[in-house]
mmCIF file of the N, C-alpha and C atoms, coordinates in Angstrom:
data_MODEL
# 
_entry.id   MODEL 
# 
loop_
_atom_site.group_PDB 
_atom_site.id 
_atom_site.type_symbol 
_atom_site.label_atom_id 
_atom_site.label_alt_id 
_atom_site.label_comp_id 
_atom_site.label_asym_id 
_atom_site.label_entity_id 
_atom_site.label_seq_id 
_atom_site.pdbx_PDB_ins_code 
_atom_site.Cartn_x 
_atom_site.Cartn_y 
_atom_site.Cartn_z 
_atom_site.occupancy 
_atom_site.B_iso_or_equiv 
_atom_site.pdbx_formal_charge 
_atom_site.auth_seq_id 
_atom_site.auth_comp_id 
_atom_site.auth_asym_id 
_atom_site.auth_atom_id 
_atom_site.pdbx_PDB_model_num 
ATOM 1   N N  . UNK A 1 1  ? -41.963 -81.072 26.770 1.00 0.00 ? 1  UNK A N  1 
ATOM 2   C CA . UNK A 1 1  ? -41.850 -82.060 27.796 1.00 0.00 ? 1  UNK A CA 1 
ATOM 3   C C  . UNK A 1 1  ? -43.039 -81.913 28.736 1.00 0.00 ? 1  UNK A C  1 
ATOM 4   N N  . UNK A 1 2  ? -43.733 -82.970 29.009 1.00 0.00 ? 2  UNK A N  1 
ATOM 5   C CA . UNK A 1 2  ? -44.798 -82.978 30.015 1.00 0.00 ? 2  UNK A CA 1 
ATOM 6   C C  . UNK A 1 2  ? -44.295 -83.754 31.217 1.00 0.00 ? 2  UNK A C  1 
ATOM 7   N N  . UNK A 1 3  ? -44.302 -83.120 32.371 1.00 0.00 ? 3  UNK A N  1 
ATOM 8   C CA . UNK A 1 3  ? -43.801 -83.791 33.573 1.00 0.00 ? 3  UNK A CA 1 
ATOM 9   C C  . UNK A 1 3  ? -44.349 -83.081 34.796 1.00 0.00 ? 3  UNK A C  1 
ATOM 10  N N  . UNK A 1 4  ? -43.664 -83.208 35.919 1.00 0.00 ? 4  UNK A N  1 
ATOM 11  C CA . UNK A 1 4  ? -44.169 -82.703 37.196 1.00 0.00 ? 4  UNK A CA 1 
ATOM 12  C C  . UNK A 1 4  ? -43.906 -81.217 37.422 1.00 0.00 ? 4  UNK A C  1 
ATOM 13  N N  . UNK A 1 5  ? -43.408 -80.520 36.437 1.00 0.00 ? 5  UNK A N  1 
ATOM 14  C CA . UNK A 1 5  ? -43.089 -79.105 36.562 1.00 0.00 ? 5  UNK A CA 1 
ATOM 15  C C  . UNK A 1 5  ? -41.622 -78.884 36.298 1.00 0.00 ? 5  UNK A C  1 
ATOM 16  N N  . UNK A 1 6  ? -41.147 -77.675 36.586 1.00 0.00 ? 6  UNK A N  1 
ATOM 17  C CA . UNK A 1 6  ? -39.739 -77.372 36.359 1.00 0.00 ? 6  UNK A CA 1 
ATOM 18  C C  . UNK A 1 6  ? -39.318 -76.199 37.227 1.00 0.00 ? 6  UNK A C  1 
ATOM 19  N N  . UNK A 1 7  ? -38.136 -76.319 37.813 1.00 0.00 ? 7  UNK A N  1 
ATOM 20  C CA . UNK A 1 7  ? -37.553 -75.210 38.577 1.00 0.00 ? 7  UNK A CA 1 
ATOM 21  C C  . UNK A 1 7  ? -36.822 -74.321 37.578 1.00 0.00 ? 7  UNK A C  1 
ATOM 22  N N  . UNK A 1 8  ? -37.512 -73.307 37.078 1.00 0.00 ? 8  UNK A N  1 
ATOM 23  C CA . UNK A 1 8  ? -36.939 -72.453 36.033 1.00 0.00 ? 8  UNK A CA 1 
ATOM 24  C C  . UNK A 1 8  ? -35.862 -71.512 36.551 1.00 0.00 ? 8  UNK A C  1 
ATOM 25  N N  . UNK A 1 9  ? -35.672 -71.453 37.867 1.00 0.00 ? 9  UNK A N  1 
ATOM 26  C CA . UNK A 1 9  ? -34.601 -70.623 38.415 1.00 0.00 ? 9  UNK A CA 1 
ATOM 27  C C  . UNK A 1 9  ? -33.329 -71.432 38.663 1.00 0.00 ? 9  UNK A C  1 
ATOM 28  N N  . UNK A 1 10 ? -33.362 -72.724 38.378 1.00 0.00 ? 10 UNK A N  1 
ATOM 29  C CA . UNK A 1 10 ? -32.192 -73.579 38.595 1.00 0.00 ? 10 UNK A CA 1 
ATOM 30  C C  . UNK A 1 10 ? -31.035 -73.069 37.744 1.00 0.00 ? 10 UNK A C  1 
ATOM 31  N N  . UNK A 1 11 ? -29.835 -72.918 38.330 1.00 0.00 ? 11 UNK A N  1 
ATOM 32  C CA . UNK A 1 11 ? -28.704 -72.327 37.602 1.00 0.00 ? 11 UNK A CA 1 
ATOM 33  C C  . UNK A 1 11 ? -28.305 -73.083 36.334 1.00 0.00 ? 11 UNK A C  1 
ATOM 34  N N  . UNK A 1 12 ? -28.537 -74.391 36.273 1.00 0.00 ? 12 UNK A N  1 
ATOM 35  C CA . UNK A 1 12 ? -28.193 -75.153 35.081 1.00 0.00 ? 12 UNK A CA 1 
ATOM 36  C C  . UNK A 1 12 ? -29.271 -75.084 34.003 1.00 0.00 ? 12 UNK A C  1 
ATOM 37  N N  . UNK A 1 13 ? -30.439 -74.569 34.353 1.00 0.00 ? 13 UNK A N  1 
ATOM 38  C CA . UNK A 1 13 ? -31.554 -74.565 33.407 1.00 0.00 ? 13 UNK A CA 1 
ATOM 39  C C  . UNK A 1 13 ? -32.049 -73.188 33.004 1.00 0.00 ? 13 UNK A C  1 
ATOM 40  N N  . UNK A 1 14 ? -31.868 -72.202 33.878 1.00 0.00 ? 14 UNK A N  1 
ATOM 41  C CA . UNK A 1 14 ? -32.548 -70.917 33.701 1.00 0.00 ? 14 UNK A CA 1 
ATOM 42  C C  . UNK A 1 14 ? -32.292 -70.241 32.363 1.00 0.00 ? 14 UNK A C  1 
ATOM 43  N N  . UNK A 1 15 ? -31.169 -70.483 31.725 1.00 0.00 ? 15 UNK A N  1 
ATOM 44  C CA . UNK A 1 15 ? -30.887 -69.869 30.425 1.00 0.00 ? 15 UNK A CA 1 
ATOM 45  C C  . UNK A 1 15 ? -31.560 -70.598 29.267 1.00 0.00 ? 15 UNK A C  1 
ATOM 46  N N  . UNK A 1 16 ? -32.037 -71.821 29.517 1.00 0.00 ? 16 UNK A N  1 
ATOM 47  C CA . UNK A 1 16 ? -32.566 -72.645 28.425 1.00 0.00 ? 16 UNK A CA 1 
ATOM 48  C C  . UNK A 1 16 ? -34.061 -72.937 28.492 1.00 0.00 ? 16 UNK A C  1 
ATOM 49  N N  . UNK A 1 17 ? -34.718 -72.582 29.581 1.00 0.00 ? 17 UNK A N  1 
ATOM 50  C CA . UNK A 1 17 ? -36.157 -72.809 29.705 1.00 0.00 ? 17 UNK A CA 1 
ATOM 51  C C  . UNK A 1 17 ? -36.874 -71.544 29.231 1.00 0.00 ? 17 UNK A C  1 
ATOM 52  N N  . UNK A 1 18 ? -37.710 -71.671 28.217 1.00 0.00 ? 18 UNK A N  1 
ATOM 53  C CA . UNK A 1 18 ? -38.342 -70.481 27.642 1.00 0.00 ? 18 UNK A CA 1 
ATOM 54  C C  . UNK A 1 18 ? -39.820 -70.340 27.986 1.00 0.00 ? 18 UNK A C  1 
ATOM 55  N N  . UNK A 1 19 ? -40.380 -71.302 28.687 1.00 0.00 ? 19 UNK A N  1 
ATOM 56  C CA . UNK A 1 19 ? -41.775 -71.165 29.075 1.00 0.00 ? 19 UNK A CA 1 
ATOM 57  C C  . UNK A 1 19 ? -42.333 -72.465 29.596 1.00 0.00 ? 19 UNK A C  1 
ATOM 58  N N  . UNK A 1 20 ? -43.594 -72.441 29.924 1.00 0.00 ? 20 UNK A N  1 
ATOM 59  C CA . UNK A 1 20 ? -44.257 -73.637 30.418 1.00 0.00 ? 20 UNK A CA 1 
ATOM 60  C C  . UNK A 1 20 ? -45.696 -73.345 30.780 1.00 0.00 ? 20 UNK A C  1 
ATOM 61  N N  . UNK A 1 21 ? -46.458 -74.398 30.982 1.00 0.00 ? 21 UNK A N  1 
ATOM 62  C CA . UNK A 1 21 ? -47.859 -74.284 31.377 1.00 0.00 ? 21 UNK A CA 1 
ATOM 63  C C  . UNK A 1 21 ? -48.185 -75.330 32.423 1.00 0.00 ? 21 UNK A C  1 
ATOM 64  N N  . UNK A 1 22 ? -49.076 -74.980 33.322 1.00 0.00 ? 22 UNK A N  1 
ATOM 65  C CA . UNK A 1 22 ? -49.571 -75.886 34.350 1.00 0.00 ? 22 UNK A CA 1 
ATOM 66  C C  . UNK A 1 22 ? -50.873 -76.508 33.840 1.00 0.00 ? 22 UNK A C  1 
ATOM 67  N N  . UNK A 1 23 ? -50.904 -77.830 33.741 1.00 0.00 ? 23 UNK A N  1 
ATOM 68  C CA . UNK A 1 23 ? -52.106 -78.542 33.316 1.00 0.00 ? 23 UNK A CA 1 
ATOM 69  C C  . UNK A 1 23 ? -52.757 -79.280 34.485 1.00 0.00 ? 23 UNK A C  1 
ATOM 70  N N  . UNK A 1 24 ? -52.443 -78.873 35.730 1.00 0.00 ? 24 UNK A N  1 
ATOM 71  C CA . UNK A 1 24 ? -52.966 -79.540 36.922 1.00 0.00 ? 24 UNK A CA 1 
ATOM 72  C C  . UNK A 1 24 ? -53.812 -78.568 37.739 1.00 0.00 ? 24 UNK A C  1 
ATOM 73  N N  . UNK A 1 25 ? -54.283 -79.036 38.867 1.00 0.00 ? 25 UNK A N  1 
ATOM 74  C CA . UNK A 1 25 ? -54.997 -78.177 39.807 1.00 0.00 ? 25 UNK A CA 1 
ATOM 75  C C  . UNK A 1 25 ? -54.058 -77.570 40.849 1.00 0.00 ? 25 UNK A C  1 
ATOM 76  N N  . UNK A 1 26 ? -52.760 -77.914 40.768 1.00 0.00 ? 26 UNK A N  1 
ATOM 77  C CA . UNK A 1 26 ? -51.786 -77.314 41.687 1.00 0.00 ? 26 UNK A CA 1 
ATOM 78  C C  . UNK A 1 26 ? -51.806 -75.805 41.544 1.00 0.00 ? 26 UNK A C  1 
ATOM 79  N N  . UNK A 1 27 ? -51.525 -75.127 42.628 1.00 0.00 ? 27 UNK A N  1 
ATOM 80  C CA . UNK A 1 27 ? -51.481 -73.656 42.640 1.00 0.00 ? 27 UNK A CA 1 
ATOM 81  C C  . UNK A 1 27 ? -52.778 -73.049 42.110 1.00 0.00 ? 27 UNK A C  1 
ATOM 82  N N  . UNK A 1 28 ? -53.885 -73.677 42.488 1.00 0.00 ? 28 UNK A N  1 
ATOM 83  C CA . UNK A 1 28 ? -55.197 -73.167 42.087 1.00 0.00 ? 28 UNK A CA 1 
ATOM 84  C C  . UNK A 1 28 ? -55.464 -73.283 40.595 1.00 0.00 ? 28 UNK A C  1 
ATOM 85  N N  . UNK A 1 29 ? -54.706 -74.128 39.897 1.00 0.00 ? 29 UNK A N  1 
ATOM 86  C CA . UNK A 1 29 ? -54.889 -74.293 38.467 1.00 0.00 ? 29 UNK A CA 1 
ATOM 87  C C  . UNK A 1 29 ? -54.325 -73.142 37.649 1.00 0.00 ? 29 UNK A C  1 
ATOM 88  N N  . UNK A 1 30 ? -53.561 -72.256 38.282 1.00 0.00 ? 30 UNK A N  1 
ATOM 89  C CA . UNK A 1 30 ? -52.957 -71.131 37.560 1.00 0.00 ? 30 UNK A CA 1 
ATOM 90  C C  . UNK A 1 30 ? -52.015 -71.678 36.492 1.00 0.00 ? 30 UNK A C  1 
ATOM 91  N N  . UNK A 1 31 ? -52.333 -71.439 35.231 1.00 0.00 ? 31 UNK A N  1 
ATOM 92  C CA . UNK A 1 31 ? -51.566 -71.982 34.103 1.00 0.00 ? 31 UNK A CA 1 
ATOM 93  C C  . UNK A 1 31 ? -50.130 -71.476 34.049 1.00 0.00 ? 31 UNK A C  1 
ATOM 94  N N  . UNK A 1 32 ? -49.856 -70.332 34.678 1.00 0.00 ? 32 UNK A N  1 
ATOM 95  C CA . UNK A 1 32 ? -48.526 -69.733 34.584 1.00 0.00 ? 32 UNK A CA 1 
ATOM 96  C C  . UNK A 1 32 ? -47.567 -70.196 35.672 1.00 0.00 ? 32 UNK A C  1 
ATOM 97  N N  . UNK A 1 33 ? -48.067 -70.981 36.637 1.00 0.00 ? 33 UNK A N  1 
ATOM 98  C CA . UNK A 1 33 ? -47.207 -71.483 37.718 1.00 0.00 ? 33 UNK A CA 1 
ATOM 99  C C  . UNK A 1 33 ? -46.977 -72.971 37.489 1.00 0.00 ? 33 UNK A C  1 
ATOM 100 N N  . UNK A 1 34 ? -45.752 -73.326 37.138 1.00 0.00 ? 34 UNK A N  1 
ATOM 101 C CA . UNK A 1 34 ? -45.436 -74.739 36.902 1.00 0.00 ? 34 UNK A CA 1 
ATOM 102 C C  . UNK A 1 34 ? -44.276 -75.196 37.778 1.00 0.00 ? 34 UNK A C  1 
ATOM 103 N N  . UNK A 1 35 ? -44.378 -74.838 39.059 1.00 0.00 ? 35 UNK A N  1 
ATOM 104 C CA . UNK A 1 35 ? -43.395 -75.228 40.064 1.00 0.00 ? 35 UNK A CA 1 
ATOM 105 C C  . UNK A 1 35 ? -43.308 -76.752 40.141 1.00 0.00 ? 35 UNK A C  1 
ATOM 106 N N  . UNK A 1 36 ? -42.104 -77.268 40.262 1.00 0.00 ? 36 UNK A N  1 
ATOM 107 C CA . UNK A 1 36 ? -41.888 -78.708 40.353 1.00 0.00 ? 36 UNK A CA 1 
ATOM 108 C C  . UNK A 1 36 ? -41.838 -79.126 41.817 1.00 0.00 ? 36 UNK A C  1 
ATOM 109 N N  . UNK A 1 37 ? -42.939 -79.646 42.333 1.00 0.00 ? 37 UNK A N  1 
ATOM 110 C CA . UNK A 1 37 ? -43.013 -80.059 43.733 1.00 0.00 ? 37 UNK A CA 1 
ATOM 111 C C  . UNK A 1 37 ? -42.426 -81.451 43.959 1.00 0.00 ? 37 UNK A C  1 
ATOM 112 N N  . UNK A 1 38 ? -42.180 -82.192 42.902 1.00 0.00 ? 38 UNK A N  1 
ATOM 113 C CA . UNK A 1 38 ? -41.651 -83.553 43.021 1.00 0.00 ? 38 UNK A CA 1 
ATOM 114 C C  . UNK A 1 38 ? -40.176 -83.668 42.635 1.00 0.00 ? 38 UNK A C  1 
ATOM 115 N N  . UNK A 1 39 ? -39.677 -82.760 41.819 1.00 0.00 ? 39 UNK A N  1 
ATOM 116 C CA . UNK A 1 39 ? -38.286 -82.805 41.398 1.00 0.00 ? 39 UNK A CA 1 
ATOM 117 C C  . UNK A 1 39 ? -38.041 -83.569 40.108 1.00 0.00 ? 39 UNK A C  1 
ATOM 118 N N  . UNK A 1 40 ? -38.980 -84.421 39.731 1.00 0.00 ? 40 UNK A N  1 
ATOM 119 C CA . UNK A 1 40 ? -38.783 -85.253 38.544 1.00 0.00 ? 40 UNK A CA 1 
ATOM 120 C C  . UNK A 1 40 ? -38.710 -84.427 37.261 1.00 0.00 ? 40 UNK A C  1 
ATOM 121 N N  . UNK A 1 41 ? -39.610 -83.472 37.113 1.00 0.00 ? 41 UNK A N  1 
ATOM 122 C CA . UNK A 1 41 ? -39.613 -82.650 35.904 1.00 0.00 ? 41 UNK A CA 1 
ATOM 123 C C  . UNK A 1 41 ? -38.331 -81.847 35.740 1.00 0.00 ? 41 UNK A C  1 
ATOM 124 N N  . UNK A 1 42 ? -37.806 -81.330 36.838 1.00 0.00 ? 42 UNK A N  1 
ATOM 125 C CA . UNK A 1 42 ? -36.552 -80.584 36.788 1.00 0.00 ? 42 UNK A CA 1 
ATOM 126 C C  . UNK A 1 42 ? -35.408 -81.508 36.396 1.00 0.00 ? 42 UNK A C  1 
ATOM 127 N N  . UNK A 1 43 ? -35.411 -82.714 36.910 1.00 0.00 ? 43 UNK A N  1 
ATOM 128 C CA . UNK A 1 43 ? -34.380 -83.687 36.559 1.00 0.00 ? 43 UNK A CA 1 
ATOM 129 C C  . UNK A 1 43 ? -34.425 -84.005 35.063 1.00 0.00 ? 43 UNK A C  1 
ATOM 130 N N  . UNK A 1 44 ? -35.612 -84.291 34.550 1.00 0.00 ? 44 UNK A N  1 
ATOM 131 C CA . UNK A 1 44 ? -35.760 -84.605 33.131 1.00 0.00 ? 44 UNK A CA 1 
ATOM 132 C C  . UNK A 1 44 ? -35.383 -83.403 32.267 1.00 0.00 ? 44 UNK A C  1 
ATOM 133 N N  . UNK A 1 45 ? -35.791 -82.203 32.676 1.00 0.00 ? 45 UNK A N  1 
ATOM 134 C CA . UNK A 1 45 ? -35.406 -80.991 31.946 1.00 0.00 ? 45 UNK A CA 1 
ATOM 135 C C  . UNK A 1 45 ? -33.897 -80.843 31.920 1.00 0.00 ? 45 UNK A C  1 
ATOM 136 N N  . UNK A 1 46 ? -33.226 -81.232 33.001 1.00 0.00 ? 46 UNK A N  1 
ATOM 137 C CA . UNK A 1 46 ? -31.772 -81.172 33.051 1.00 0.00 ? 46 UNK A CA 1 
ATOM 138 C C  . UNK A 1 46 ? -31.124 -82.103 32.048 1.00 0.00 ? 46 UNK A C  1 
ATOM 139 N N  . UNK A 1 47 ? -31.707 -83.270 31.857 1.00 0.00 ? 47 UNK A N  1 
ATOM 140 C CA . UNK A 1 47 ? -31.194 -84.201 30.858 1.00 0.00 ? 47 UNK A CA 1 
ATOM 141 C C  . UNK A 1 47 ? -31.339 -83.595 29.458 1.00 0.00 ? 47 UNK A C  1 
ATOM 142 N N  . UNK A 1 48 ? -32.439 -82.907 29.238 1.00 0.00 ? 48 UNK A N  1 
ATOM 143 C CA . UNK A 1 48 ? -32.726 -82.342 27.920 1.00 0.00 ? 48 UNK A CA 1 
ATOM 144 C C  . UNK A 1 48 ? -31.994 -81.026 27.683 1.00 0.00 ? 48 UNK A C  1 
ATOM 145 N N  . UNK A 1 49 ? -31.973 -80.133 28.675 1.00 0.00 ? 49 UNK A N  1 
ATOM 146 C CA . UNK A 1 49 ? -31.597 -78.745 28.390 1.00 0.00 ? 49 UNK A CA 1 
ATOM 147 C C  . UNK A 1 49 ? -30.595 -78.111 29.345 1.00 0.00 ? 49 UNK A C  1 
ATOM 148 N N  . UNK A 1 50 ? -29.920 -78.886 30.175 1.00 0.00 ? 50 UNK A N  1 
ATOM 149 C CA . UNK A 1 50 ? -28.982 -78.273 31.121 1.00 0.00 ? 50 UNK A CA 1 
ATOM 150 C C  . UNK A 1 50 ? -27.804 -77.636 30.397 1.00 0.00 ? 50 UNK A C  1 
ATOM 151 N N  . UNK A 1 51 ? -27.334 -76.542 30.934 1.00 0.00 ? 51 UNK A N  1 
ATOM 152 C CA . UNK A 1 51 ? -26.149 -75.869 30.429 1.00 0.00 ? 51 UNK A CA 1 
ATOM 153 C C  . UNK A 1 51 ? -24.920 -76.703 30.771 1.00 0.00 ? 51 UNK A C  1 
ATOM 154 N N  . UNK A 1 52 ? -24.017 -76.853 29.822 1.00 0.00 ? 52 UNK A N  1 
ATOM 155 C CA . UNK A 1 52 ? -22.782 -77.594 30.069 1.00 0.00 ? 52 UNK A CA 1 
ATOM 156 C C  . UNK A 1 52 ? -21.807 -76.664 30.773 1.00 0.00 ? 52 UNK A C  1 
ATOM 157 N N  . UNK A 1 53 ? -21.888 -76.650 32.113 1.00 0.00 ? 53 UNK A N  1 
ATOM 158 C CA . UNK A 1 53 ? -21.046 -75.753 32.892 1.00 0.00 ? 53 UNK A CA 1 
ATOM 159 C C  . UNK A 1 53 ? -20.075 -76.508 33.797 1.00 0.00 ? 53 UNK A C  1 
ATOM 160 N N  . UNK A 1 54 ? -19.943 -77.796 33.566 1.00 0.00 ? 54 UNK A N  1 
ATOM 161 C CA . UNK A 1 54 ? -18.996 -78.596 34.349 1.00 0.00 ? 54 UNK A CA 1 
ATOM 162 C C  . UNK A 1 54 ? -19.485 -78.976 35.726 1.00 0.00 ? 54 UNK A C  1 
ATOM 163 N N  . UNK A 1 55 ? -20.735 -78.664 36.034 1.00 0.00 ? 55 UNK A N  1 
ATOM 164 C CA . UNK A 1 55 ? -21.308 -78.999 37.337 1.00 0.00 ? 55 UNK A CA 1 
ATOM 165 C C  . UNK A 1 55 ? -22.453 -79.975 37.141 1.00 0.00 ? 55 UNK A C  1 
ATOM 166 N N  . UNK A 1 56 ? -22.703 -80.782 38.165 1.00 0.00 ? 56 UNK A N  1 
ATOM 167 C CA . UNK A 1 56 ? -23.825 -81.707 38.107 1.00 0.00 ? 56 UNK A CA 1 
ATOM 168 C C  . UNK A 1 56 ? -25.129 -80.956 38.316 1.00 0.00 ? 56 UNK A C  1 
ATOM 169 N N  . UNK A 1 57 ? -26.208 -81.470 37.707 1.00 0.00 ? 57 UNK A N  1 
ATOM 170 C CA . UNK A 1 57 ? -27.537 -80.934 37.949 1.00 0.00 ? 57 UNK A CA 1 
ATOM 171 C C  . UNK A 1 57 ? -28.017 -81.485 39.278 1.00 0.00 ? 57 UNK A C  1 
ATOM 172 N N  . UNK A 1 58 ? -28.165 -80.624 40.256 1.00 0.00 ? 58 UNK A N  1 
ATOM 173 C CA . UNK A 1 58 ? -28.631 -81.030 41.582 1.00 0.00 ? 58 UNK A CA 1 
ATOM 174 C C  . UNK A 1 58 ? -30.029 -80.500 41.779 1.00 0.00 ? 58 UNK A C  1 
ATOM 175 N N  . UNK A 1 59 ? -30.938 -81.380 42.105 1.00 0.00 ? 59 UNK A N  1 
ATOM 176 C CA . UNK A 1 59 ? -32.332 -80.992 42.277 1.00 0.00 ? 59 UNK A CA 1 
ATOM 177 C C  . UNK A 1 59 ? -32.688 -80.988 43.736 1.00 0.00 ? 59 UNK A C  1 
# 
């Protein structure tokens, strides 16, 4: 998935996100930091990979 980043510590996602890369100049272009500053990438990741825990994905 290519998007605005991902909150890999999100409780609905943290068990299912296995990695990522930063392709922007955000965070000094550090490829290992793919923080989602917009929320969109985390939302899309939730549609794809959220854990079915009976709770809504809140970004």
